[in-house]
C-alpha positions, 0 to 999 in steps of 0.5 A: 813356595819357591822363586825362580832365578828370573823372578828374583831378577825381576824383583830386584829390578823392580826394587831398584826402579823404586829406589831410583824414583825415590832417589830422584826426588830426594837426591840422597845419593848421586848416581854413579857414586860409591854411596849409590852403588852401596845402597843398591847392594843393600836393596838387592840383599833385602830382596834376596832376604825376602825371597828366602823368607817367602821360600822358607829357606835361610842361606847366607848371602854373598855379602854375608860370606865376605 
């Protein structure tokens, strides 16, 4: 199974929308703050990890290369 760039972008958007709904209820991170953007980055990395797992590949994420 492989995933296209567009499918990955859609998956990230979906995950970030779910995060925003959750964050609106919990108030965990104020939008526009560094904490909010760090959480978004973690979510995007998690989506990429899931896509890699579904595709049967393992490559370092950009955040792992830094």
